[in-house]
C-alpha positions in Angstrom: 20.9 18.4 20.8 23.1 20.9 19.7 22.6 24.8 20.6 22.0 26.2 17.7 18.8 23.2 16.8 17.4 24.4 19.6 17.3 27.9 17.9 16.1 26.8 15.1 13.1 24.2 16.9 11.9 27.2 18.3 12.5 29.0 15.1 10.5 26.2 13.5 7.7 26.0 16.0 6.9 29.7 16.4 6.0 29.3 12.4 3.9 26.0 12.9 1.9 28.3 15.2 0.9 30.3 12.5 -0.3 27.7 10.1 -4.0 26.4 9.7 -4.7 23.5 10.8 -4.9 22.0 7.7 -1.3 23.4 6.7 -0.1 22.0 10.5 -1.6 18.6 9.1 0.1 18.5 6.1 3.9 19.9 7.6 2.9 16.9 10.2 2.7 14.3 7.0 5.8 15.7 5.4 7.9 15.3 8.9 6.9 12.0 9.2 7.7 10.7 5.5 11.1 12.6 6.3 11.7 9.9 9.2 10.4 7.1 7.6 12.8 7.8 4.6 15.5 7.7 7.0 14.8 4.3 8.2 14.3 3.2 5.1 17.7 4.6 3.7 19.3 3.6 7.7 17.9 -0.5 6.6 19.2 -0.2 2.8 22.7 1.1 4.2 22.6 -1.7 7.2 21.5 -4.5 4.6 24.1 -3.7 2.1 26.9 -3.7 4.6 25.6 -7.6 6.2 25.5 -8.6 2.7 29.3 -7.5 1.4 31.1 -9.9 2.3 28.7 -12.5 0.8 28.7 -11.3 -2.8 32.1 -10.5 -2.1 33.0 -14.4 -2.4 30.3 -14.5 -5.0 32.1 -11.7 -7.0 35.8 -12.3 -6.3 35.9 -15.1 -8.8 38.6 -16.1 -11.5 35.7 -16.3 -14.1 34.8 -12.9 -13.3 37.8 -11.0 -13.5 37.0 -10.2 -17.3 34.4 -7.5 -15.9 36.6 -5.9 -13.4 
């Protein structure tokens, strides 16, 4: 963890502690949303990288040169 990251986390924790239980629940939901979205984006990037060679074989052909 970066040194400035620790300071940001401390500040964030202090702010969260001032919230109501309902607001803390909303923060938790949002953090979970961000976590899942990051995982989905990584899965999409990985899938695209893995499939690129297979698609290259299909896309790179003489019949499709007019579309390049």
